[in-house]
N, C-alpha and C positions, 0 to 999 in steps of 0.2 A: 601435408596431410588433409584430406577432405573430411569434414565432420558429417555424421549421419543426420540429415534433416529431422528424422524422427525423434532424435535424442533432444531436440531444442523444445519440443512440445512435451515430452516426458518430464524433463528437469530443466526449466527456464533457468538460463544462466544470467540473465540481465535483471537489474534492479533499479533503484532510484537514489537521489539524495534527499534525505528528509531533513529539513531545517526546523527545529523546535526552538521557537522564539519565546519561550515561557508565556507570558501574559498577552503576547501579540499574535498567538496562534502558530500553526505549522504550515510549511510550504514545501513543495515538491519541486525538485529540479529534475526533469525528465522522469518518466514512469515506464520502466521495462516491464516486460510481460510477467516476470516473477516477483515483482514488488509486494503485493499483498501477502503471497505465501510467506515471503521472507519476514514481513512485518509480523504475521501471525506467529511464526517460530521465534523471532527474536523477542517480542513482547508478551509471549505466554498466552496467546489466545484472546478470548473475549472478556475474561475477568483478570483483574490484576492481582498479583500475589503480593506478599507481605513486603517483599524487598523491591517492588516495582513502582515507579511513580505513576505511570499510566498504562492502561490496557490499550490494545489496538483500536478499540472503539473510542476510547478517550482521546487518543491522538487524532483520529478521523474527524471527530466532532469538532475539533478546533481548527480544521483545515481551512485556511484562507485563500490559497492560491496555487496554481499549478504553472510552471514555466516549462515549456517544451522547446528546447534548443534548436531542433530541425526534425524533419519528418521522416527519418529513418526509423524502421520499425522498432529497433532496440531502444528507442527513445519515447515511444508513445504507446505501444501495445497494451500496456497495463492501465492506462487511463480509464477505459470504460469500467474495469472491475473496481478500481478505487472510487470512481464516481457513484457507481451502484451501490457500493458499500456505504459510502457517506450518506446517499440518499436514505438507505435503510436505517442508518443510525438516527437520522434527524426525523424521518417520517413515521417509522415504525420502531421506537426504542424498546418496546415490550414484545416485539415478535419472537417468535421461536427460534432458537439459534441451533443450527445443525451442526 
């Protein structure tokens, strides 16, 4: 069965592995196209809730490295979004959050 290519852009099905090393920071192993959206849903958006250790931005602020195993699109297309958001967290911490 062939998958409709339009579906991949509407609902990205690929994500990443996030290693949270507590005091040593966070690391990504491959970053698929849907990674930031999945993090946003998993960690509750920009602000942390009472039962969460960290928000999305808290985790990105501790980002220390990204490992991309190979250059297939499902292993790197989300990298630009993650780096852009990481840049916003560090350079514009008080910017308007849409």
